[in-house]
VMD Tcl script that builds the backbone (N, CA, C; Angstrom):
set m [mol new atoms 315]
animate dup $m
set s [atomselect $m all]
$s set {name element resname resid chain x y z} {
  {N N MET 1 A 1.720 -4.372 -6.210}
  {CA C MET 1 A 2.761 -4.979 -5.411}
  {C C MET 1 A 3.216 -4.021 -4.308}
  {N N THR 2 A 3.194 -2.731 -4.614}
  {CA C THR 2 A 3.593 -1.757 -3.609}
  {C C THR 2 A 2.676 -1.828 -2.406}
  {N N ARG 3 A 1.378 -1.861 -2.641}
  {CA C ARG 3 A 0.437 -1.919 -1.528}
  {C C ARG 3 A 0.580 -3.220 -0.752}
  {N N LEU 4 A 0.847 -4.294 -1.428}
  {CA C LEU 4 A 1.035 -5.579 -0.771}
  {C C LEU 4 A 2.251 -5.544 0.150}
  {N N ALA 5 A 3.331 -4.912 -0.284}
  {CA C ALA 5 A 4.549 -4.853 0.527}
  {C C ALA 5 A 4.454 -3.837 1.652}
  {N N VAL 6 A 3.813 -2.710 1.389}
  {CA C VAL 6 A 3.798 -1.619 2.360}
  {C C VAL 6 A 2.645 -1.746 3.350}
  {N N ASP 7 A 1.492 -2.189 2.902}
  {CA C ASP 7 A 0.287 -2.141 3.731}
  {C C ASP 7 A -0.465 -3.462 3.709}
  {N N ARG 8 A 0.233 -4.571 3.879}
  {CA C ARG 8 A -0.446 -5.845 3.700}
  {C C ARG 8 A -1.380 -6.217 4.835}
  {N N HIS 9 A -1.307 -5.536 5.974}
  {CA C HIS 9 A -2.228 -5.816 7.079}
  {C C HIS 9 A -3.645 -5.376 6.747}
  {N N TYR 10 A -3.795 -4.406 5.847}
  {CA C TYR 10 A -5.112 -3.891 5.486}
  {C C TYR 10 A -5.498 -4.235 4.053}
  {N N PHE 11 A -4.834 -5.193 3.459}
  {CA C PHE 11 A -5.077 -5.576 2.067}
  {C C PHE 11 A -5.572 -7.013 2.072}
  {N N ALA 12 A -6.892 -7.200 2.170}
  {CA C ALA 12 A -7.468 -8.514 2.428}
  {C C ALA 12 A -7.289 -9.500 1.275}
  {N N ARG 13 A -7.632 -9.112 0.048}
  {CA C ARG 13 A -7.602 -10.043 -1.085}
  {C C ARG 13 A -6.870 -9.415 -2.268}
  {N N PRO 14 A -5.544 -9.424 -2.236}
  {CA C PRO 14 A -4.786 -8.744 -3.293}
  {C C PRO 14 A -4.937 -9.373 -4.671}
  {N N GLU 15 A -5.069 -10.707 -4.748}
  {CA C GLU 15 A -5.197 -11.335 -6.069}
  {C C GLU 15 A -6.514 -10.946 -6.735}
  {N N ARG 16 A -7.567 -10.824 -5.958}
  {CA C ARG 16 A -8.855 -10.415 -6.533}
  {C C ARG 16 A -8.788 -8.970 -7.035}
  {N N THR 17 A -8.154 -8.098 -6.265}
  {CA C THR 17 A -8.027 -6.697 -6.664}
  {C C THR 17 A -7.249 -6.572 -7.965}
  {N N LEU 18 A -6.114 -7.268 -8.064}
  {CA C LEU 18 A -5.302 -7.204 -9.273}
  {C C LEU 18 A -6.051 -7.789 -10.465}
  {N N PHE 19 A -6.707 -8.926 -10.283}
  {CA C PHE 19 A -7.439 -9.541 -11.381}
  {C C PHE 19 A -8.557 -8.625 -11.884}
  {N N CYS 20 A -9.275 -7.986 -10.989}
  {CA C CYS 20 A -10.354 -7.076 -11.402}
  {C C CYS 20 A -9.809 -5.876 -12.180}
  {N N GLN 21 A -8.597 -5.460 -11.869}
  {CA C GLN 21 A -8.001 -4.331 -12.578}
  {C C GLN 21 A -7.522 -4.706 -13.980}
  {N N ILE 22 A -7.104 -5.946 -14.194}
  {CA C ILE 22 A -6.514 -6.306 -15.489}
  {C C ILE 22 A -7.417 -7.168 -16.362}
  {N N ARG 23 A -8.531 -7.641 -15.856}
  {CA C ARG 23 A -9.355 -8.590 -16.607}
  {C C ARG 23 A -9.911 -8.036 -17.906}
  {N N THR 24 A -10.066 -6.733 -18.024}
  {CA C THR 24 A -10.614 -6.142 -19.249}
  {C C THR 24 A -9.645 -6.229 -20.425}
  {N N TYR 25 A -8.377 -6.525 -20.157}
  {CA C TYR 25 A -7.380 -6.615 -21.216}
  {C C TYR 25 A -7.306 -8.003 -21.853}
  {N N PHE 26 A -8.105 -8.947 -21.365}
  {CA C PHE 26 A -8.055 -10.319 -21.856}
  {C C PHE 26 A -9.429 -10.759 -22.335}
  {N N PRO 27 A -9.477 -11.621 -23.352}
  {CA C PRO 27 A -10.780 -12.126 -23.818}
  {C C PRO 27 A -11.407 -13.043 -22.762}
  {N N MET 28 A -12.720 -13.222 -22.851}
  {CA C MET 28 A -13.442 -14.042 -21.874}
  {C C MET 28 A -12.905 -15.469 -21.803}
  {N N ALA 29 A -12.509 -16.013 -22.932}
  {CA C ALA 29 A -12.027 -17.389 -22.961}
  {C C ALA 29 A -10.726 -17.567 -22.175}
  {N N SER 30 A -9.964 -16.511 -21.988}
  {CA C SER 30 A -8.664 -16.593 -21.306}
  {C C SER 30 A -8.721 -16.176 -19.846}
  {N N GLN 31 A -9.848 -15.697 -19.364}
  {CA C GLN 31 A -9.885 -15.113 -18.028}
  {C C GLN 31 A -9.661 -16.139 -16.914}
  {N N ALA 32 A -10.096 -17.353 -17.091}
  {CA C ALA 32 A -9.844 -18.370 -16.068}
  {C C ALA 32 A -8.346 -18.635 -15.934}
  {N N HIS 33 A -7.665 -18.698 -17.066}
  {CA C HIS 33 A -6.206 -18.900 -17.043}
  {C C HIS 33 A -5.511 -17.698 -16.413}
  {N N VAL 34 A -5.940 -16.508 -16.771}
  {CA C VAL 34 A -5.344 -15.294 -16.210}
  {C C VAL 34 A -5.542 -15.265 -14.695}
  {N N HIS 35 A -6.724 -15.641 -14.230}
  {CA C HIS 35 A -6.980 -15.655 -12.787}
  {C C HIS 35 A -6.054 -16.639 -12.072}
  {N N ARG 36 A -5.844 -17.810 -12.637}
  {CA C ARG 36 A -4.935 -18.781 -12.036}
  {C C ARG 36 A -3.505 -18.250 -11.986}
  {N N VAL 37 A -3.069 -17.599 -13.057}
  {CA C VAL 37 A -1.706 -17.050 -13.094}
  {C C VAL 37 A -1.549 -15.949 -12.053}
  {N N VAL 38 A -2.529 -15.056 -11.972}
  {CA C VAL 38 A -2.473 -13.969 -10.995}
  {C C VAL 38 A -2.446 -14.538 -9.579}
  {N N ALA 39 A -3.313 -15.497 -9.293}
  {CA C ALA 39 A -3.358 -16.093 -7.955}
  {C C ALA 39 A -2.034 -16.775 -7.603}
  {N N ARG 40 A -1.444 -17.444 -8.584}
  {CA C ARG 40 A -0.183 -18.147 -8.331}
  {C C ARG 40 A 0.948 -17.171 -8.021}
  {N N TYR 41 A 1.090 -16.128 -8.831}
  {CA C TYR 41 A 2.182 -15.180 -8.612}
  {C C TYR 41 A 1.959 -14.295 -7.396}
  {N N MET 42 A 0.718 -13.984 -7.079}
  {CA C MET 42 A 0.453 -13.237 -5.858}
  {C C MET 42 A 0.771 -14.112 -4.644}
  {N N GLY 43 A 0.535 -15.399 -4.755}
  {CA C GLY 43 A 0.920 -16.324 -3.683}
  {C C GLY 43 A 2.427 -16.340 -3.478}
  {N N PHE 44 A 3.172 -16.351 -4.589}
  {CA C PHE 44 A 4.634 -16.278 -4.482}
  {C C PHE 44 A 5.069 -14.984 -3.816}
  {N N ALA 45 A 4.458 -13.868 -4.198}
  {CA C ALA 45 A 4.815 -12.569 -3.616}
  {C C ALA 45 A 4.487 -12.530 -2.126}
  {N N GLN 46 A 3.328 -13.044 -1.749}
  {CA C GLN 46 A 2.961 -13.067 -0.334}
  {C C GLN 46 A 3.903 -13.960 0.468}
  {N N GLN 47 A 4.279 -15.090 -0.088}
  {CA C GLN 47 A 5.210 -15.985 0.602}
  {C C GLN 47 A 6.564 -15.310 0.794}
  {N N PHE 48 A 7.044 -14.599 -0.216}
  {CA C PHE 48 A 8.312 -13.882 -0.094}
  {C C PHE 48 A 8.221 -12.836 1.009}
  {N N LEU 49 A 7.104 -12.099 1.059}
  {CA C LEU 49 A 6.957 -11.057 2.070}
  {C C LEU 49 A 6.809 -11.632 3.472}
  {N N ILE 50 A 6.246 -12.828 3.583}
  {CA C ILE 50 A 6.166 -13.476 4.889}
  {C C ILE 50 A 7.559 -13.903 5.361}
  {N N GLU 51 A 8.358 -14.422 4.432}
  {CA C GLU 51 A 9.697 -14.889 4.779}
  {C C GLU 51 A 10.700 -13.754 4.944}
  {N N HIS 52 A 10.525 -12.654 4.198}
  {CA C HIS 52 A 11.463 -11.528 4.218}
  {C C HIS 52 A 10.698 -10.203 4.327}
  {N N PRO 53 A 10.046 -9.934 5.443}
  {CA C PRO 53 A 9.189 -8.742 5.515}
  {C C PRO 53 A 9.955 -7.423 5.390}
  {N N HIS 54 A 11.116 -7.319 6.018}
  {CA C HIS 54 A 11.857 -6.057 5.974}
  {C C HIS 54 A 12.490 -5.814 4.606}
  {N N GLU 55 A 13.013 -6.860 3.985}
  {CA C GLU 55 A 13.639 -6.703 2.674}
  {C C GLU 55 A 12.606 -6.328 1.608}
  {N N GLY 56 A 11.437 -6.946 1.662}
  {CA C GLY 56 A 10.381 -6.632 0.699}
  {C C GLY 56 A 9.896 -5.208 0.829}
  {N N TYR 57 A 9.706 -4.747 2.048}
  {CA C TYR 57 A 9.249 -3.373 2.282}
  {C C TYR 57 A 10.293 -2.377 1.797}
  {N N THR 58 A 11.547 -2.629 2.138}
  {CA C THR 58 A 12.623 -1.710 1.751}
  {C C THR 58 A 12.802 -1.671 0.238}
  {N N ALA 59 A 12.667 -2.814 -0.432}
  {CA C ALA 59 A 12.836 -2.859 -1.884}
  {C C ALA 59 A 11.761 -2.042 -2.600}
  {N N VAL 60 A 10.555 -2.033 -2.079}
  {CA C VAL 60 A 9.459 -1.315 -2.730}
  {C C VAL 60 A 9.433 0.160 -2.355}
  {N N SER 61 A 9.581 0.454 -1.071}
  {CA C SER 61 A 9.418 1.834 -0.619}
  {C C SER 61 A 10.724 2.618 -0.610}
  {N N GLY 62 A 11.859 1.946 -0.545}
  {CA C GLY 62 A 13.144 2.632 -0.507}
  {C C GLY 62 A 13.561 3.041 0.893}
  {N N ALA 63 A 12.739 2.770 1.894}
  {CA C ALA 63 A 13.053 3.110 3.277}
  {C C ALA 63 A 12.738 1.904 4.152}
  {N N PRO 64 A 13.419 1.774 5.267}
  {CA C PRO 64 A 13.105 0.646 6.149}
  {C C PRO 64 A 11.728 0.823 6.787}
  {N N PRO 65 A 11.081 -0.261 7.179}
  {CA C PRO 65 A 9.747 -0.146 7.780}
  {C C PRO 65 A 9.800 0.545 9.135}
  {N N GLN 66 A 8.703 1.209 9.479}
  {CA C GLN 66 A 8.582 1.872 10.777}
  {C C GLN 66 A 7.325 1.382 11.459}
  {N N CYS 67 A 7.308 1.490 12.744}
  {CA C CYS 67 A 6.160 1.104 13.545}
  {C C CYS 67 A 4.933 1.906 13.107}
  {N N ARG 68 A 3.755 1.286 13.153}
  {CA C ARG 68 A 2.519 1.942 12.726}
  {C C ARG 68 A 1.969 2.904 13.765}
  {N N ALA 69 A 2.503 2.895 14.968}
  {CA C ALA 69 A 1.983 3.718 16.060}
  {C C ALA 69 A 2.574 5.119 16.040}
  {N N THR 70 A 1.945 6.005 16.811}
  {CA C THR 70 A 2.469 7.361 17.006}
  {C C THR 70 A 2.874 7.517 18.465}
  {N N THR 71 A 3.794 8.433 18.704}
  {CA C THR 71 A 4.257 8.681 20.061}
  {C C THR 71 A 3.279 9.609 20.777}
  {N N ARG 72 A 3.536 9.873 22.042}
  {CA C ARG 72 A 2.659 10.762 22.816}
  {C C ARG 72 A 2.666 12.184 22.263}
  {N N LYS 73 A 3.758 12.566 21.631}
  {CA C LYS 73 A 3.848 13.911 21.044}
  {C C LYS 73 A 3.186 13.991 19.678}
  {N N GLY 74 A 2.739 12.862 19.140}
  {CA C GLY 74 A 2.047 12.854 17.860}
  {C C GLY 74 A 2.909 12.534 16.659}
  {N N SER 75 A 4.188 12.340 16.858}
  {CA C SER 75 A 5.059 11.992 15.733}
  {C C SER 75 A 5.076 10.474 15.560}
  {N N ALA 76 A 5.487 10.031 14.391}
  {CA C ALA 76 A 5.519 8.601 14.101}
  {C C ALA 76 A 6.636 7.922 14.886}
  {N N CYS 77 A 6.353 6.734 15.367}
  {CA C CYS 77 A 7.366 5.941 16.068}
  {C C CYS 77 A 8.440 5.530 15.054}
  {N N GLN 78 A 9.693 5.640 15.444}
  {CA C GLN 78 A 10.810 5.381 14.531}
  {C C GLN 78 A 11.393 3.977 14.672}
  {N N ARG 79 A 10.863 3.177 15.567}
  {CA C ARG 79 A 11.422 1.849 15.793}
  {C C ARG 79 A 11.024 0.875 14.692}
  {N N THR 80 A 11.811 -0.181 14.545}
  {CA C THR 80 A 11.530 -1.229 13.564}
  {C C THR 80 A 10.417 -2.119 14.088}
  {N N PRO 81 A 9.384 -2.351 13.269}
  {CA C PRO 81 A 8.257 -3.163 13.742}
  {C C PRO 81 A 8.538 -4.659 13.696}
  {N N LEU 82 A 7.739 -5.392 14.423}
  {CA C LEU 82 A 7.768 -6.844 14.341}
  {C C LEU 82 A 7.104 -7.255 13.032}
  {N N PRO 83 A 7.554 -8.307 12.382}
  {CA C PRO 83 A 7.022 -8.649 11.062}
  {C C PRO 83 A 5.561 -9.084 11.050}
  {N N HIS 84 A 5.056 -9.667 12.121}
  {CA C HIS 84 A 3.720 -10.242 12.077}
  {C C HIS 84 A 2.587 -9.242 12.272}
  {N N ASN 85 A 2.856 -8.042 12.809}
  {CA C ASN 85 A 1.746 -7.113 13.007}
  {C C ASN 85 A 2.059 -5.658 12.701}
  {N N GLY 86 A 3.290 -5.296 12.480}
  {CA C GLY 86 A 3.617 -3.924 12.109}
  {C C GLY 86 A 3.852 -2.976 13.266}
  {N N TYR 87 A 3.823 -3.465 14.483}
  {CA C TYR 87 A 4.098 -2.633 15.657}
  {C C TYR 87 A 5.415 -3.054 16.290}
  {N N CYS 88 A 6.120 -2.089 16.887}
  {CA C CYS 88 A 7.359 -2.390 17.591}
  {C C CYS 88 A 7.020 -3.030 18.940}
  {N N PRO 89 A 8.002 -3.579 19.641}
  {CA C PRO 89 A 7.714 -4.202 20.936}
  {C C PRO 89 A 7.082 -3.233 21.947}
  {N N SER 90 A 7.406 -1.958 21.872}
  {CA C SER 90 A 6.825 -0.987 22.807}
  {C C SER 90 A 5.346 -0.749 22.554}
  {N N HIS 91 A 4.910 -0.911 21.320}
  {CA C HIS 91 A 3.511 -0.660 20.963}
  {C C HIS 91 A 2.752 -1.951 20.658}
  {N N GLN 92 A 3.273 -3.070 21.104}
  {CA C GLN 92 A 2.652 -4.366 20.853}
  {C C GLN 92 A 1.227 -4.426 21.392}
  {N N HIS 93 A 0.950 -3.721 22.468}
  {CA C HIS 93 A -0.389 -3.744 23.059}
  {C C HIS 93 A -1.450 -3.189 22.106}
  {N N LEU 94 A -1.064 -2.345 21.166}
  {CA C LEU 94 A -2.024 -1.802 20.200}
  {C C LEU 94 A -2.509 -2.883 19.230}
  {N N ALA 95 A -1.655 -3.814 18.890}
  {CA C ALA 95 A -2.065 -4.920 18.017}
  {C C ALA 95 A -3.079 -5.806 18.726}
  {N N ASP 96 A -2.876 -6.020 20.025}
  {CA C ASP 96 A -3.833 -6.826 20.793}
  {C C ASP 96 A -5.192 -6.143 20.853}
  {N N THR 97 A -5.204 -4.817 20.965}
  {CA C THR 97 A -6.460 -4.055 20.984}
  {C C THR 97 A -7.181 -4.170 19.653}
  {N N GLU 98 A -6.442 -4.101 18.544}
  {CA C GLU 98 A -7.049 -4.252 17.215}
  {C C GLU 98 A -7.691 -5.626 17.069}
  {N N ASP 99 A -7.015 -6.666 17.553}
  {CA C ASP 99 A -7.556 -8.017 17.453}
  {C C ASP 99 A -8.876 -8.148 18.211}
  {N N ARG 100 A -8.952 -7.543 19.386}
  {CA C ARG 100 A -10.183 -7.603 20.179}
  {C C ARG 100 A -11.312 -6.833 19.507}
  {N N GLU 101 A -10.994 -5.698 18.892}
  {CA C GLU 101 A -12.016 -4.908 18.210}
  {C C GLU 101 A -12.552 -5.660 16.990}
  {N N LEU 102 A -11.685 -6.333 16.254}
  {CA C LEU 102 A -12.124 -7.119 15.095}
  {C C LEU 102 A -12.992 -8.300 15.521}
  {N N ALA 103 A -12.632 -8.934 16.622}
  {CA C ALA 103 A -13.418 -10.074 17.099}
  {C C ALA 103 A -14.803 -9.612 17.575}
  {N N ALA 104 A -14.876 -8.427 18.178}
  {CA C ALA 104 A -16.158 -7.905 18.649}
  {C C ALA 104 A -17.069 -7.521 17.490}
  {N N ALA 105 A -16.475 -7.042 16.402}
  {CA C ALA 105 A -17.275 -6.626 15.239}
  {C C ALA 105 A -17.775 -7.853 14.524}
}
mol reanalyze $m
mol bondsrecalc $m
mol representation Tube
mol addrep $m
């Protein structure tokens, strides 16, 4: 849950990751049910983080979210990021660059 709240832009399939980590604790006959439960609750967690991105991050990490970019001096940007991409308005152009690089790959 920590990774989902703190770094969800780089966490492609959280329900699969969690299920693979816990599946050894359940018998084969129960694994389909366990997968459905994990998928359902991870969906609830993702929906909460979409609706309340700053509150979810602060609850898990104990600090408010910060922009993912660095300043010209090399220190981390201290501004509050936009919820949809993790960059502040000043560094919004970096999110557009990432989108173009992903589309090219």
